[in-house]
C-alpha positions as CSV (number, residue, x, y, z in Angstrom):
1,M,-62.3,-58.0,10.8
2,E,-62.0,-54.4,11.8
3,L,-58.6,-55.1,13.4
4,A,-57.5,-57.0,10.3
5,Y,-58.3,-54.0,8.1
6,T,-56.5,-51.6,10.5
7,V,-53.4,-53.9,10.4
8,A,-53.5,-54.0,6.6
9,G,-53.7,-50.2,6.6
10,F,-50.7,-50.0,8.9
11,A,-48.7,-52.4,6.7
12,V,-49.4,-50.6,3.5
13,G,-48.9,-47.2,5.1
14,A,-45.4,-48.4,6.3
15,I,-44.5,-49.6,2.8
16,V,-45.7,-46.3,1.3
17,G,-43.6,-44.4,3.9
18,L,-40.5,-46.6,3.1
19,T,-40.7,-46.5,-0.7
20,G,-43.0,-43.6,-1.7
21,V,-45.0,-46.1,-3.8
22,G,-47.5,-48.8,-3.1
23,G,-50.7,-47.3,-1.9
24,G,-53.1,-48.3,-4.6
25,S,-50.7,-50.9,-5.9
26,L,-50.9,-52.9,-2.7
27,M,-54.1,-51.9,-0.9
28,T,-56.6,-52.7,-3.7
29,P,-55.2,-56.2,-4.5
30,L,-54.9,-56.9,-0.8
31,L,-58.5,-56.1,-0.3
32,V,-59.6,-58.2,-3.3
33,L,-57.4,-61.3,-2.8
34,L,-56.9,-61.5,1.0
35,F,-60.2,-60.1,2.3
36,G,-62.5,-61.0,-0.6
37,I,-63.8,-57.5,-1.0
38,H,-65.7,-56.9,-4.3
39,P,-63.2,-55.3,-6.8
40,S,-65.4,-52.3,-7.5
41,V,-65.8,-51.6,-3.7
42,A,-62.0,-52.2,-3.2
43,V,-61.2,-49.7,-5.9
44,G,-63.7,-47.1,-4.8
45,T,-62.7,-47.3,-1.1
46,D,-59.0,-47.2,-1.9
47,L,-59.4,-44.1,-4.0
48,L,-60.9,-42.1,-1.1
49,Y,-58.3,-43.7,1.2
50,A,-55.5,-42.4,-1.2
51,S,-57.0,-38.9,-1.5
52,I,-57.0,-38.6,2.3
53,T,-53.5,-40.1,3.0
54,K,-51.8,-38.2,0.1
55,T,-53.2,-34.8,1.2
56,G,-50.7,-34.9,4.1
57,G,-47.9,-35.6,1.6
58,T,-49.0,-32.8,-0.6
59,L,-49.0,-30.3,2.3
60,A,-45.5,-31.4,3.2
61,H,-44.1,-31.1,-0.3
62,G,-46.0,-27.8,-0.8
63,L,-44.4,-26.3,2.3
64,K,-40.9,-27.5,1.1
65,G,-41.6,-25.9,-2.3
66,T,-41.2,-29.2,-4.1
67,V,-44.4,-29.1,-6.1
68,D,-44.5,-27.7,-9.6
69,W,-48.1,-26.5,-9.6
70,Q,-48.1,-25.9,-13.4
71,I,-47.3,-29.5,-14.0
72,T,-50.0,-30.5,-11.5
73,R,-52.6,-28.4,-13.3
74,R,-51.6,-29.8,-16.7
75,L,-52.0,-33.4,-15.4
76,A,-55.3,-32.6,-13.7
77,T,-56.6,-30.9,-17.0
78,G,-56.4,-34.3,-18.6
79,S,-57.1,-36.7,-15.7
80,L,-60.2,-35.2,-14.1
81,P,-62.4,-35.2,-17.2
82,A,-61.0,-38.6,-18.2
83,A,-61.9,-40.1,-14.8
84,V,-65.4,-38.6,-14.9
85,V,-66.1,-39.9,-18.5
86,T,-64.6,-43.3,-17.7
87,L,-66.9,-43.8,-14.7
88,L,-69.9,-42.6,-16.6
89,L,-69.2,-45.0,-19.4
90,V,-68.6,-47.9,-17.1
91,G,-71.6,-47.1,-14.9
92,T,-73.9,-46.7,-17.9
93,F,-72.8,-49.3,-20.4
94,A,-71.2,-52.1,-18.3
95,P,-73.6,-54.9,-17.7
96,G,-74.7,-54.4,-14.1
97,G,-73.0,-51.0,-13.8
98,M,-69.9,-50.8,-11.7
99,E,-70.8,-54.0,-9.8
100,G,-70.9,-55.8,-13.1
101,A,-67.5,-54.5,-14.3
102,T,-65.6,-57.0,-12.1
103,G,-63.7,-58.6,-14.9
104,L,-62.6,-55.3,-16.5
105,I,-61.5,-53.9,-13.1
106,K,-59.4,-57.0,-12.3
107,V,-57.7,-57.0,-15.7
108,A,-57.0,-53.3,-15.6
109,L,-55.7,-53.6,-12.0
110,G,-53.4,-56.5,-13.0
111,V,-52.0,-54.7,-16.1
112,A,-51.5,-51.5,-14.0
113,L,-49.6,-53.5,-11.3
114,V,-47.2,-55.0,-13.9
115,L,-46.6,-51.6,-15.5
116,T,-46.0,-50.2,-12.1
117,A,-43.4,-52.9,-11.3
118,V,-41.6,-52.1,-14.6
119,A,-41.6,-48.4,-13.7
120,L,-40.1,-49.2,-10.3
121,I,-37.3,-51.4,-11.5
122,F,-36.2,-49.3,-14.4
123,R,-37.0,-45.8,-13.1
124,K,-33.3,-44.7,-12.9
125,Q,-32.6,-46.0,-16.4
126,I,-35.7,-44.4,-17.8
127,Q,-34.7,-41.0,-16.3
128,A,-31.1,-41.3,-17.6
129,Y,-32.4,-42.2,-21.1
130,A,-34.8,-39.3,-21.1
131,L,-32.2,-36.9,-19.9
132,A,-29.7,-38.1,-22.6
133,R,-32.4,-38.2,-25.4
134,F,-34.5,-35.2,-24.6
135,G,-32.6,-33.1,-22.1
136,G,-32.4,-29.5,-23.2
137,T,-34.2,-30.1,-26.5
138,S,-37.8,-30.3,-25.4
139,N,-40.5,-28.3,-27.0
140,P,-42.5,-26.5,-24.3
141,V,-45.8,-26.6,-26.2
142,R,-45.4,-30.2,-27.1
143,T,-44.4,-31.1,-23.5
144,A,-47.5,-29.3,-22.1
145,R,-49.8,-31.2,-24.5
146,L,-48.1,-34.5,-23.7
147,T,-48.5,-33.8,-20.0
148,V,-52.3,-33.3,-20.4
149,L,-52.4,-36.5,-22.4
150,V,-50.5,-38.4,-19.7
151,G,-53.0,-37.0,-17.2
152,A,-55.9,-38.4,-19.3
153,V,-54.3,-41.9,-19.5
154,L,-53.8,-41.8,-15.7
155,G,-57.4,-40.7,-15.2
156,V,-58.7,-43.7,-17.1
157,L,-56.4,-46.1,-15.4
158,V,-56.8,-44.8,-11.9
159,S,-60.6,-44.5,-12.1
160,I,-61.1,-48.2,-12.9
161,S,-58.1,-49.8,-11.0
162,S,-57.0,-47.2,-8.4
163,V,-53.4,-47.8,-9.6
164,G,-51.1,-45.6,-11.7
165,A,-51.0,-42.2,-10.1
166,G,-47.8,-43.2,-8.2
167,A,-45.0,-45.0,-10.1
168,L,-46.5,-44.7,-13.5
169,G,-47.1,-41.0,-13.2
170,V,-43.6,-40.3,-11.8
171,T,-42.0,-42.4,-14.7
172,A,-44.0,-40.4,-17.3
173,L,-42.9,-37.1,-15.8
174,F,-39.3,-38.2,-15.8
175,F,-39.6,-38.6,-19.6
176,L,-41.3,-35.3,-20.1
177,Y,-39.2,-33.3,-17.7
178,P,-35.8,-35.1,-17.6
179,G,-33.9,-32.1,-16.2
180,M,-36.3,-31.6,-13.2
181,P,-35.1,-32.7,-9.7
182,A,-36.6,-36.1,-8.7
183,L,-38.1,-34.7,-5.5
184,R,-40.0,-32.0,-7.4
185,I,-41.4,-34.6,-9.8
186,V,-42.5,-36.8,-6.9
187,G,-44.1,-33.8,-5.1
188,S,-45.9,-32.7,-8.3
189,D,-47.2,-36.3,-8.9
190,I,-48.4,-36.6,-5.3
191,A,-50.2,-33.2,-5.5
192,H,-51.9,-34.4,-8.7
193,A,-53.0,-37.7,-7.1
194,V,-55.1,-35.9,-4.5
195,P,-57.8,-34.3,-6.8
196,L,-57.7,-37.3,-9.2
197,T,-58.3,-39.9,-6.5
198,L,-60.9,-37.6,-4.8
199,V,-62.9,-37.1,-8.0
200,A,-62.7,-40.8,-8.9
201,G,-63.5,-41.8,-5.4
202,I,-66.6,-39.6,-5.3
203,G,-67.6,-41.1,-8.6
204,H,-67.4,-44.6,-7.1
205,W,-69.3,-43.4,-4.1
206,M,-72.2,-42.1,-6.3
207,L,-72.2,-45.5,-8.0
208,G,-72.4,-47.2,-4.7
209,S,-68.9,-48.8,-4.5
210,V,-67.4,-47.3,-1.3
211,D,-67.4,-49.0,2.1
212,W,-67.1,-46.3,4.7
213,F,-66.5,-48.6,7.6
214,L,-63.6,-50.2,5.7
215,L,-62.3,-46.8,4.8
216,G,-62.2,-45.6,8.4
217,S,-60.5,-48.8,9.6
218,L,-57.8,-48.5,6.9
219,I,-57.1,-44.8,7.7
220,V,-56.7,-45.6,11.4
221,G,-53.9,-48.0,10.6
222,S,-52.3,-46.2,7.7
223,L,-51.5,-42.9,9.4
224,P,-49.1,-44.3,12.1
225,G,-47.8,-46.8,9.4
226,I,-46.8,-43.9,7.1
227,W,-45.2,-42.1,10.0
228,L,-43.1,-45.1,11.0
229,G,-42.1,-46.0,7.4
230,T,-41.1,-42.4,6.7
231,H,-38.9,-42.3,9.8
232,I,-37.0,-45.6,9.1
233,S,-36.8,-45.1,5.3
234,T,-33.3,-43.8,5.6
235,K,-32.1,-47.0,7.2
236,V,-33.4,-49.4,4.6
237,P,-31.5,-49.4,1.2
238,D,-33.8,-48.5,-1.7
239,R,-32.0,-51.0,-3.9
240,V,-33.3,-53.7,-1.6
241,L,-36.9,-52.5,-1.2
242,R,-37.8,-51.7,-4.8
243,P,-37.0,-55.1,-6.4
244,I,-38.9,-56.9,-3.6
245,L,-41.9,-54.6,-4.1
246,A,-41.7,-54.9,-7.9
247,T,-41.6,-58.7,-7.7
248,M,-44.6,-58.7,-5.5
249,L,-46.6,-56.4,-7.8
250,V,-45.8,-58.7,-10.8
251,L,-47.0,-61.8,-9.0
252,V,-50.2,-60.1,-7.7
253,G,-50.8,-58.5,-11.1
254,A,-50.5,-61.9,-12.9
255,K,-52.9,-63.5,-10.5
256,L,-55.5,-60.8,-11.0
257,I,-55.2,-61.0,-14.8
258,S,-55.6,-64.8,-14.8
259,H,-58.1,-65.0,-11.9
């Protein structure tokens, strides 16, 4: 089974390298539906997996100067407290603690996957609409407050489903900062995902929902997968990859919601 986990890590890593999206969106449902991992353990393990793998992406974007650290701080101001509070509430009030929150996690994960698919398919249209509707007229104070609010929503969603920090975060930032270059938005979102997934992952660890052997097996496969996907990404049309990924996310999300 260790080899199967490593192969899964490689496959997901390659897709992340190709599309820039798909870590939590693919890994968590893969662990739940294919390997039969308990949803809470799958989410907790995937959160730490994401924090480790996205650290490299943050370093790369940071060196290129494509991270807006002010935006990252605003998102973290909302997301980190929200993640902590969410985990405390689930761990304290859910019957059986995190282990007993299986139904909630599956539904949250399914909804997050469907929303991620919508964000993937309509990202360019959303960006164009935001630029036409709000470009040049944004209120800096309101934008800052909305960024913190978006961070809080992501904190809740990511802490119980491990999904949302990628495509959903980027789509929200396109609305709030329509004039900002896409690469800078992606870099800022990846940088924010590192502390968010780390804090949420530590919270799951404290609640007993992290499988360290599984985590190590996934990382061993994902690192070369991400490297390979990144290097061949320029040869595979984005217009081909994104609809396929979005369709898969909708199907998996619907299965989790109705499971």
